[in-house]
C-alpha positions in Angstrom: 0.1 0.1 0.1 1.1 3.4 -0.8 1.6 6.1 1.8 -1.5 8.5 1.3 -1.1 12.1 0.6 -3.1 14.9 1.2 -3.2 18.0 3.2 -2.0 18.0 7.2 -5.0 18.8 8.9 -3.9 18.1 12.6 -0.5 17.1 14.3 0.6 13.8 12.7 -2.8 13.5 10.8 -3.4 14.4 7.3 -6.8 14.0 5.1 -6.7 12.6 1.8 -8.6 13.6 -1.1 -11.9 11.8 0.0 -11.5 13.3 3.5 -10.5 10.1 5.1 -7.9 10.8 8.1 -4.6 9.0 8.0 -1.6 9.0 10.6 0.9 11.2 8.4 3.8 8.9 7.0 2.1 5.6 8.0 -0.5 3.4 6.2 -2.8 3.6 8.9 -6.1 5.2 9.1 -7.3 7.0 12.3 -10.5 4.9 12.1 -8.3 1.7 12.4 -7.0 3.1 15.6 -10.4 4.1 16.8 -12.0 0.9 16.2 -9.2 -0.9 17.9 -9.3 1.2 20.7 -13.2 0.8 21.0 -13.0 -3.2 20.4 -10.5 -3.9 23.0 -11.1 -1.3 25.6 -7.1 -0.5 25.6 -5.0 2.8 26.3 -3.1 4.8 24.0 -0.1 3.1 25.9 -1.4 -0.5 25.1 -1.9 0.4 21.6 1.6 1.7 21.2 3.0 -1.6 22.5 0.9 -3.5 20.0 2.1 -1.1 17.3 5.3 -0.1 17.9 5.9 1.6 14.7 3.3 4.3 15.8 4.7 6.7 18.3 2.6 7.6 21.3 2.1 11.0 20.0 0.6 9.7 16.8 -1.8 7.7 19.0 -2.8 10.4 20.8 -3.2 12.7 17.9 -5.3 10.2 16.1 -7.4 9.8 19.1 -7.6 13.5 19.4 -8.8 13.8 16.0 -11.6 11.4 16.2 -13.2 13.3 19.3 -12.9 16.4 17.3 -14.3 14.8 14.3 -16.5 12.0 15.8 -19.5 12.3 13.4 -17.4 12.2 10.2 -15.1 9.2 11.6 -18.1 7.2 12.9 -19.8 7.6 9.6 -16.5 6.5 7.7 -16.4 3.5 9.9 -20.1 2.8 9.3 -19.5 3.0 5.5 -16.5 0.7 5.9 -18.4 -1.8 7.8 -21.3 -1.9 5.2 -18.7 -2.0 2.5 -16.9 -5.3 4.2 -20.3 -6.9 4.7 -21.1 -6.6 0.9 -17.9 -7.7 -0.1 -18.2 -10.9 2.1 -21.6 -11.3 0.8 -20.6 -11.2 -2.6 -17.4 -13.4 -1.8 -19.5 -16.0 -0.2 -21.8 -16.4 -2.9 -18.9 -16.5 -5.5 -17.3 -19.3 -3.3 -20.6 -21.0 -3.1 -21.0 -21.0 -7.0 -17.1 -21.9 -7.3 -17.6 -25.0 -4.9 -20.7 -26.3 -7.3 -18.9 -26.0 -10.3 -16.2 -28.0 -9.0 -18.4 -30.7 -7.5 -20.4 -30.8 -11.1 -17.1 -31.3 -13.0 -16.1 -34.0 -10.3 -19.2 -35.7 -10.7 -19.1 -35.6 -14.5 -15.7 -37.2 -14.4 -17.3 -40.0 -12.2 -15.0 -38.7 -9.1 -17.5 -38.2 -6.7 -20.8 -39.9 -6.0 
């Protein structure tokens, strides 16, 4: 993944052309830090232990950005979750169709009952 480019809008944070906030110089989105903090209920210090490539200042900046832009980041998180759910649904359907084609071919060749 290429480093995102955009306008610096906060210390250690930049926004890309789509308005998504990233930790400057990293391929980590602010929403990823926020989601992990919410899901695991951990401190910024624990996040830093899990992600030593992020400085504590970057993590705190991401969290501060979130609280200053909560509605927007929460909207982006919901959109990301919806996109993932749609992708998984398509992927599951594609996998099911693929398995059915394989079974049909195997039956046609007498490889299965």
